[in-house]
Structure formats: structure tokens, C-alpha cells
N, C-alpha and C positions, 0 to 999 in steps of 0.2 A: 567246073566251079559254078557256072551259071545254072547247070542242071540241079546241083545241090541246093542253091538258093531258092530255085523255083519249088523244089520238093519241100523245103523248110516252110516256105510261105503257105503251101497247101496243107502241110501236116499240122501246123499250130492250130488253125481253126477246128480241124477234126478232133484234136486232143481236147480243146475247150468244149466242143459239143459233146464228146464222149463223157468228160468229167461232169458236165452239167446234167447229163442224162442219168448217170449213176447217182448223183446227189439227190435228184428229184425222186428217183426210184426208192432210194433208202429212206427218204422222207415219208414215203407212203407206209413204211413199216413202223413208224413211231406210234406210241400209245395215243389213242384219241379219247382219253378220259374226260368226261364232261365235268366242267367246273361250274357248278350251280351256285349262284350268289345266295347266301342265306339272308332271309328277311326277318325283321323283328315281328313277333306275333302281333303287336299292336297295329301293324299296317296290313294285316291279313284278315280275311273274313272266314271263319270256320264254315265248312260245308254242312255241318250238322250241329244243332243246338243241344248241348248236354243239359240234363236236369241239374239243379243245384249250382254250387260254386266250387271251382277247382283252382288250386294253386300249383304252378309249375315253375321250372327253371330253364333258362337257356343262356349259355355263355356268361354265367355268373350274375344274371339278372333274374329277379322274381316277377312273375306275372300272375294276374288273377283273371280267370275265365268265367264270365257270368253273363247269362242271357245272350249267348252267342257273340260276345265281344271280349277282347283282351284289354287289360289295363296293367301298366307296369306299376309295381309297388316297391317300396323300400329305398334306402339310400344306395349310393354307388358302392361298388365292392364286388368281390367274388362270392356270391351267395349261391346256396344249393340246399337240397334236401329239406324243403319245408314240410312240417307236420303240424297237425292241429291238436289243441287241447280237447278233452272230451266234451266240454261245453261249447265248442266251436266259437270261442270268443278271442282266442289268441293263437299265435303261431310260434313254433320254435324252428329256427333255421341255422344252417352252418355258414359262417363267414371264414373263408380261407385266406391266409396270408402267405408270405413267401416260404416260411418254414414251419407253419403251424396252422391249426384251425380251431374255431371256438363255437360254442353254443350261444345263441342270442334269443331272447324272448321278444316277440314283436306283436303289435296289434294287427288286425286284419287288413289294414292299409299299409303295412310294412314299416310303421314307425317303431324304432327301438324302445322297448320298455326297460330292458335290463340285459346286461352281459352276464351270462351264467358261468362261464369258465374263462380262465386266463392261461393259455397254453404257450404263449410266446415267451422266449427267454433270450438273454444276451449271449448265452453259450448255446451253440447249435445243438449239442447233444441233449440239452435240457428242454428243447422244444418238444411239443406233443401234438398229436393229431386226434381229432374227435369227429366222428361221422355217425350216420344212421340214428338220429334221435327218435324217440317214441315215448309219449306220455302214458303213464299208467292209467287204467280205467277210472280210478278215483281222483285223478288230476293232481295228486300230491307229489309225484316224483317223475323224473325223466330218466329213461333208459337210453344208453348210447354205447357205441364202440369206441374204445380208448386204447391207445398204444402204450399202456403202462401196466406192469413194469417192462422196461426194455433193456436189453443187454447188448451193448455194442451194435453190431449190424443186424442182430436178430430183433426184429420188430414185429410182434404179433398182436392183433387186436383182441381185447377181452371185453366182455359185457360189464358195464358199470352202471350204477344207479346213484342218483343224488336227489335230495329234496328240491322241488321246483321253487320253493320260497326260501331255501336255505343257501348254503355256500358250498364252494367246491371242496373245501376241507371236510365236508360231511359225506362226500362221495365214497362209495364202497364197491369193491370188485366182486362180481357174482360168478364168473366163469374162469376156468383155467384152460387157455387155448393150447392146441397142439402146435408144438414148435415148428418153425420154418414153413408154415402153411399160409400165413396171412391172418389166421386166427378166427375169432367169432364175430359175426356181424348181424345186422338186421334184426334186432330184438323186437318181440311183440309181447307186451305184458298182458297177462290174463288176470281175471279177478282173483284176489288172494295173493299168493307168493310165487306162482308158477310163471314161467316165460317160455316162449318158443323163439328160436333163433336159428341162424345158419352156422353150422360148425364145419370147419375144414379139417381134413386129416390127410395123411400121406401114406402110400404104400409103394410096392415095386412098380406099379403102373402109373403113378403120378399123384397129383393132389385131387381130392374129391370134396364135394360139398353135400351136406345133408341137412334137412330140416330136423331140428333137435328139440327135445322137450326136457326142461329142467324144473323139477317140482319146487325147489327152494334154493336159496343162495348157497353156493358151494357144493351142491349135489352133483354127482356125475351125470345123471340124466340118461336119456336113451334116444336113439335115432328113430324118427318117425317115417323116414324114407330110406330106401336101400342105398347102400354106398355107391353102387354102380349107376344109380339114376342121376347122380350129380344135380340135385335140385337146390334151388335158391330163390331169392326174392319173394319170400312168403308174404301174403296179404290176408288178413283175417276179415271175414264178412261182418257186416254190422251186427248181425244177431249171434255172432261167435260160433256158428255151426259149420263153417266151411273155410278151407284154406285154398287160395289161388297161389300158384307157384310156377316157376320156369324150370324145366328139367332138360338137360342136354345129353345125358348118358355118355359124356365124354366126347361128343361129336361137335362139329362146327355149327350145326343148326340145332334148334331147340323145339320144345313143345310147351304150349300153355295148357296147364292142367288145373283142375279143381277137384278137391277131395273133401269128404265130410270129416269133421272133427268130432270124435266120440271120446270124451274123457281125455286120456293121455295118448291116444293113437289116432291115426288117419285111416279112413276106410278106403274102398276102391276109388281110384282116381278116374276122372273123365278127361280124356284128351280133347280139348276144344279146338286147338290149332296145332299144326306140326310143320316142320320143315322151314322155319323162318328164324330170324334173329329177334325174338320177342324180349321185351324188357319191362320191368317195373309195373306189374299189374296193380290196379287199384279198384276197389268195389264202389259201385254207385251207392248213393245214400239209401236206396230201397233194397239193395242187395240182389237186384235182378239183372245186373249187367256189370261188365268189367271195362275199364279203360286200360290201355297199355301203349307202349312205344314200339315201333318197328320201322326199319329204314325203307325208303322208296327211291326209285330212280337210280341212275348210274352213279350219282354222287353219294348215295347211301345215307342221306340225312334222315334223322329220326323224326317221325311224325306221330301225332296222337291218333289213336284208333279207338273205336267204341264197338263193343261186342255184347249184344243181348244174349243172355244165357238160355239154353234150351231147357226143357223140363228134365228133372233128374231121372237117371236110369233106375230101374228097380234095384233095390239093395241086394247084394250077394250074401250068401250064407257064410258064416265064419270059416267053414271048411273049404270054401273056394278061394280064400285068401292065401297069400304067401308071406313068409316071415321076411322082414327087412333085415339086411345085413348091417349090424351096428359095430362100433369099435369094441375092441377087447375089453371085457369087464363091464359092458353096458347091457342093460336089459333089452332084448330085441323087441321091436314093435311089430304089429300085424298090419299089413297094408297089401291089398290085392294089386296085381299088375294093372297098369293103366289100360283102359278100353276106350275105343272111339265113342264119341257122343252119338246117340241114336239119330238125331237130326243135326247135321253139321250147321253151326251158326254162321251167319254171313257178317264179317267185320265191315265196319263203316269207317272210312278215312275221314277224320275230323279236320285236320290241318293240312296245308300245302305250303311249300316254300320255306318252312322254318326248319330248325335243327335243335330239337328239344334235348335236354340233358337226360340221357337214358339211365344214368345212375341215380337220378332224383325222382323217386316215385311221386306221382301226383297226390296231393292232399285234397280230398273231395268230401263235401258235405251238402 
């Protein structure tokens, strides 16, 4: 009996020591993900001074970047996707609620001038979402993505247009989205009646995105990029001669590309950057550089980057181009396969410690 008691007394500490050792060892196998605290842009100092004035969004708040300094603008709320009128005197931005979102007209200090849409309703099914606003070159209308009509659980965005000084009842639908894909987004209005936007479609391999051209309201239009390129986020240069875009080719990483716009087609694309998570390109006021978002660090927060564009590569002959794959019934566009830029540009990280909204392209003038 005495021997058993002595053995018990000696064994219990050994059990505790063994259990503690196992616990500490298993603790070393836990994920050590870095949790970086996000800072407001207004308490940071950009490492590079951008030309002109830029409007951005972070966490539902709007910010103006000018002369190397951030200023918060606008009232409280969940704001995103600021875009400028052609005369650079007003902004249009999205205010998101619990079950809907709306277009608002603001001055450059963020003061509300006018609510353009009313998409909230007492009945949940009657609520609507509006995103991706863009003003027409003549400043008379605003294009946007709108989830109407919708049928039950099938909600696909279409491109709509409404007079900037009119009412929502005057809005008209321009495109017919491909069902169960998310629909049509990111419109860019061209002089006249044509638009460029991102069209989603679906086949046996999944959902694809294409840069799409529509010459007039209701027209089928045609793809400007290949179906398998999975391109989106188009940005038109100030002189309307180039398109910047993000293409993923169905992969987890993407490429930042620029292609010349010739009439209704895109020419050979230049790959400026590849192998990253690039988002929301925007042209500098002089058209000689791009801004975009990309994550940094273990936390993956999106920062603002600046990229001076290299000299354009010599134009390829039409025989060197390849036909883009378009949806059935559409006119195929001609676009050469992307080629690396002759002199790789060096991106400059502008912000640190912030986490900018990667789905809200900067508005820059």
C-alpha cells in the first residue's frame, strides 16, 4: 500500500509535466497570422505625392488625396465608388444601407447636393442595389449597374442610364444580362451612344468576364477581350485612346494590362504587371501613369500604388492579332495576345497601414 502511494505521488507530477509539454508543443502549431491594425488615411503620410486630386474610399468613408495629404469628406454612412462629373465640379457616390444602395450627387467636399435614386422599400423583395456609377462625357446622364428586373433569387445586374438632372422614373435599361452570372457592371460611356462595360457569362468551365462593346441601347454588342482572358475593371484613358484592365484568365492571380482602343475593338495588350492581386486601375490626369490597389504584408490590406507607363511598344500588324472569343451570336473582336512591356515599369507604393476599398476605383483629376 505504501509503495502504491509513493508511486502515485511520483506519477502525478510526471503526468502534469507531460500534459503541459504536449500543450505547449501543440501551441507552436497554431496559425501565426499577423493582425495589422488598419489606420485611417488621414493619420498617414503618403510616401509619394500624386499629381492632381484623387477621391478614394475605405471602410465606408470617403477621402480626398491632394498635395500629399488625406482629408475625409462627406457625412457618416457606408459610402463607396466615388466618380467625377466631366467638369470635375461634382461627385457621384454610392450610399449603402441594410438592404439597398443609392446614388447621391455630392460636391467636392462631400456635401450632399441631391439623392438621385430611392431603392429602399418596406418589403425586402422590393429593395434594389445600385453600383458602379459613371457620368456620360456630356455630363447629362449617369450610367450604373442596377439589379432590375429581378426574379426571386435570380438577381443579375444590368446597365441602366438616367438623366443627371432628372428623376429615377426616367431611367432606362440598356443591357440584357446573362442569367445567373451576376450580370453587367462597370459601364464606361463613350461620346455618342456607345458604351464599354464588363459582361459576365457562363459555360461548362464556370463564369467568365469580358470587356464588352455596345454601340447603342438594346444592341447585343460584341466582346473586346477573349472569353478565357477573364478581364474586368476597365478604365478609359483621358484621351479615350487606351483601356487599362485587370485580367485573371481564371487564375487566383491577375495581370494589369493596357490596350489601345481603336474604334470598336482593342489592339494588342501590354502586360504591365503580373502575378498579383491588382484591382481598380485609374488613369492619371495626363494619361501617363496608372494608380491601382494591391495588397501588402501578411494581413493583405490593400494599398494605393502608382505606376508610370513605359513607352508604347510598336504596333503589330492586323495579321499578328487573334480573334477574341465572344458569346454566341455576337460579332468577334480582334485583339492580339498580351505581350510583356519592353521595359518593365517599377510600381511605387503610395500608402502604408491603410486598407482601401479595392472595389471602389479612385476618381482622379
